[in-house]
N, C-alpha and C positions, 0 to 999 in steps of 0.2 A: 504493500500500500504506500509505503514511503517512497519507493522507486517511482510509482505512478505519479505521486504528488510532485516529486522533484522534476519530472519531465514536463509538467505544465508550465506554460509561459506565465509571465507576470500578470496578465489580464485575468486569467482563470484563477490564479492564486488570490488576486485582489477580490474577485467576486465571492470566492469561498470565505475569505476573511470577513467581508461585509455581511455575509449570511450568518456566520457564527456570532458576530458581535451585535447584529441587528435583529434577525428573525428569531433565533433561539431565546434570547432574553424576553422578547415580546410574547412568544408562546408560553414561556415559563410564567411570566407575569399574568397572562390571560388565564392559565390554569389555576394559579393561586387566587386570582380575583373571583373566578367562578366558584371555587371551593368555599371561599370566604362568604360570598353572597349566598350560596346554598345553605351553609351552616347558620347564617344570620336569619334567613327566611324560616328555617326549621325551628330555630330557637324562638323567633317571634310567634310562630304558630303555636308552639307548645306553651308559651307564656299566655297567649290569649285563651287557650283551653284551660289552663290553670285558673285564670281569673273567672272563667265561666263555672268551673267546678267549685271554686270558693264561694261564688254567689249561690249556687245550689246548696252547698253545705250550710251557709248562713240561713237560708230559708228553711232547711230541714231542722236546724237547731231551734229556730223560732217556733216552728210547729211543735216540736218535741216539748219545749218549755211551756208553751201555752196549754197543751193537753195535760202535762203533768200538773200544772197549776189548777186546771179544771178538776182533775182527780182529787187533788188535795182539798179543794173547796167543798166538793160534794161529800167526801168522806168525813168531813168535820161537822156536818149538819146533824144535830141531835135528833130531829124528827125522822130522819132517814135511818139512822142507826137504831132508834127505838123500834121502828117498823120491822127491821130485820130480825129482831128478837122474838117476833111472833110468827106462828105458822100461818100459811096462806088462808086456811079456812076461817081463822079468827079476824081477818081483815075485811072490813066492809068495802063496798064499791066506793063510797065516799072517801074512806081512808086511803084506798088505792089511788084514786085520782088526786087526792091532796098531796100524797107523798110524791107522785110523779110531777105534780105542779111545783113542788119544792125544787126538784131537779131542773125543771124548766126555768124557774126564776134565776137560778145560778147560771144556767146556760145563756140567758139574755146578756150576760156580761162578756160573752165570748162570741158574739155575732160576727166579729171580724175574722174568726177562724173559719176559713172556707174549706169545706171538705168533711166536716163532721157528719157521720152517717147516723149513729145511734149511741145511746148510753143505756147500758143494761146493768141492773143491780140484782144480784141473786143472793138470797139469805140462806143460812145453814138450816133454818127451820122450814124451808120450802117456799118462802115468800119470794116474789120477783116483781121488779118494776122496770118498765121500759119506756124510754122517750126517744123518738127517732123518726125515720123516714116512712114508717108504716105502722098502722094500728094492729097489724097481725101479731099476736103474742106468741105464736108458735116458735119454739126454739129447737135448735139442733143440740140435743143433750150431750152427745159425744164430744162435740166441739166445745160446749160450755164446760164440761168436766175437765177436758184437757187444759183449757185456759186456767181454770181454777187451780188445778194441780201445779202448773208452772208458776203461777203467781204466789202460791203458798210456799214453794221452794225457793223463791227469789228473796234476796236480802234488800233489794232496792225498794224505795218507796213507791215507785211506779215501774212495773215490769213491762218491757216491750216484748210482746209475744212474737212480733214479726207479721208477715203476711199470712192470713189464715182464712178459712171459710167464714162467711158471715154467720154469726150465732143465730140471727133471725131467719127463720125458714121462709118468711114471706117478703123479704127485702129484694129489691131489684139488683142490689150490689152483691155479686157472688163472692168476691174476695175483698177483704178489708185489711187495713193495717191496724192491729189491735194493741191496746195498752191496758193493763189490768193492775189492780191492787187489792190485796186481802184486807178487809176491814176487821178491826178488833174492838172488843169491849172489855173493860176491867170489872171483874166481880167485886162489889163493894165489901163483901164479907171476907172472902178469901184473898182478895187483891190479885187474883189470878187473871192473866190476860188470855182471853179466848177469842178465836176467830168467829165472827158472826155473819160474814158474807163476803162477796167478791164484787168489786166494781169494775166494769169493762167498758172502755170507750173505743168505738170503731171509727177509723178514719178512712176516707175514700181513696182507693188506689187510682181512680179516674182523675182526681184532682192532681195527684202527683204526675200522672201521664200528661196532663195539660201543661204542668210546669216544665217537665223535661221535654215535652214535645215542641217547646218554643226554641230549642237549640237549632243551630244552623246545620247544614248537611255536611260540613267538613269533618264531623266527628260523630261517633255513635256512643250513647250513654246507656248504662244499665244500673239499676238499683237492686241490690241483693241483700236479703236479711241474714241474720246470724245462723239460720238453718239452711243456707244456700238455696233459697227460693227467690224467684224474681218478684220484686215489688213493682219495678217498672221494666218494661221491655218494649222496644219499638213495635214489635208484634204483640198486641194486647192479649192474644190468645195464650201467650207464654206466661202471663202474670199468674203467680201462685204455683207455677210448676217448678220442679227441682232443676237446678242448673246442670246437674249430671257430673261427669268426671272432669269437666273443664274447671281448672283451678288456677287462675292467673295469680291471684294473691288472696290473702286472708280477708274475711269480712271486715267492714269498716262501720263504726258507729258515728253518727253525725257530730258528736262533740269531740271526736278524736282527731288526730292529726291526718294530714293528707299526703299520700305518696303518689308520685306521678307514675302512671303505667308505662312500662318500658325503661324506666330509669334503673340505675345500678341498685338502688335501694329496694325497688320492687322485685328485681330479679333475685337479690339476696334473700328477701323474705319468702319468695316462692320456693327457693331451694331449702330454706329452713323448714317451711311448712311440710314439704314433701318428705323430708328426712326425719321429721319429728315422730315420736311414737304415737300410735293410735290413741285418741282421746286427749292428747295434749296439744296446746296451742302456743304460739309464740307470745312472749311477753310484750313484744313491740305493739304499739297501737295498730289495730286492724286497718287494712288498707282496702282500696277499691279500684276496680277497673273503671271506675266512675260508679261506685256502689255505696249503698247505705250499709250495704253490705256492711 
């Protein structure tokens, strides 16, 4: 090659020299500029998506706090707790309506909470009170008992059940996001604290679908509960269904931190989750693929 180069006259040598000092640096600069611009666009797009997710998170936190406040207010009304101490057969129609009216009065202070479906109070003595989207008092006993059992075993003041079948058999809302709390009463003689009933608040998954449905088409969002069931999915037929074997990262609660899907942190958490023994979860705040998960 050097022999060939030495045989060239000065004109060809000069042309090759100009190409090396002119074209090659320009190509290099162009490739660097392209890569830099590409990375800047990707970073900007990710930043925009993070802002959107943070907005959704703030809305979910607000909804969560409002419903927990509603639960606390209802469970502190003495007229309601007194009614739960009596069997259903001893409660007159007037007392039934009066107790449900007490729930309605409290509910008037939460009219700005869009998406409330129903409030159901079930007593240990068999009494039940319902305020909501239907006057049909038929209940799905299996769903009710499951929620009561989960709430009884939870240490939280307001236990989030996740997405579940609507406890009301006559409601048009098939699946709801449910929160429950076990209500207690203290015996005046023995000072023993005993459960007297369970308060269940149902929130509409359709309202969450409208919220997440406002997102642009540049990204797809999912909302998944702690039981790996879809609270929100672009295909509404998937709501309430199990996610399956797909596990991008661990579930995320609204009040917890946010991990960007595809980031090193999300990949690390995914590897930890897959390698963890069955029944154990990572201590790190749960994450989402855009999930409430």
